[in-house]
N, C-alpha and C positions, 0 to 999 in steps of 0.2 A: 333108533334104527335097530331092528332085530337082525341078528346075523343069519338066522335060519328062517328063510321065507320060501314059499313054494316055487316061484318062477325065477327069482333073482336073489342072490345072497345080499346081506346087508352091505358087504364090501363092494359088490357090483353096483348096487343102488347108489352108494355114496359116490362112486366114480362117475355115474351118470349125472348125478346132481352137480358135481364139479364141472362136467362138460357143459351142462346147461348154464351154469353160472359164468363160465368163460365166454359163452355166446351172448350173455346178457339176458338170458331167458328165465333165470331163477335168481331170486335175491340172496344176498349173503345170509347165512344162518349157522347157528351152532348145532351140531349133530351129536346126540348122545346115543351110544350104542348099548344094546343089552344082549346078553348071551347066557346060555346055560353052561358054556365051556368053563372049566375051572382052571386048567393049567395056565400058568403065567404066559407061556409061549403062545397059546391060542389067543389070549387077550391082547398081547403085544402085536400079534399079526393083524388082528382086527383094528387096533389103534393105528397101524401104519396105513390103512386105507384112507385116512383123512377124518375120522371122527374126532370130536373134541374131548370126549370122556366116554367111559364105559362102566356099566353097572351089571352085576351078575343077578340072574334070576335064581330063586324068587326075589322079587323086588320089594324091599321093605319101604313103607311110605316115608319114614323118617330119613332113610338114606337118599331116596329120590328127592325129597325136599331140600336136603343139604346140597345135593348136586345141582339142582336147579338154581339155588341161591348163588352158588359159585359161578354159574353160567351167566348170571345177570351182570356181573361185575365187568 
């Protein structure tokens, strides 16, 4: 989930997904956020919306692979 999207932020989209899940209209899922924001405060704020993990752009393939492997557990 990208934090910076044109119509809805990543945080808003995650909230909508959670609303749909509560209604039984979306399956459970792990959500990985991605952002260009560097300050720890910005990443923590994004994490509070309900994402499971966050990775910073530019995304290195090896970092994404490790993150995905952790999500499978």
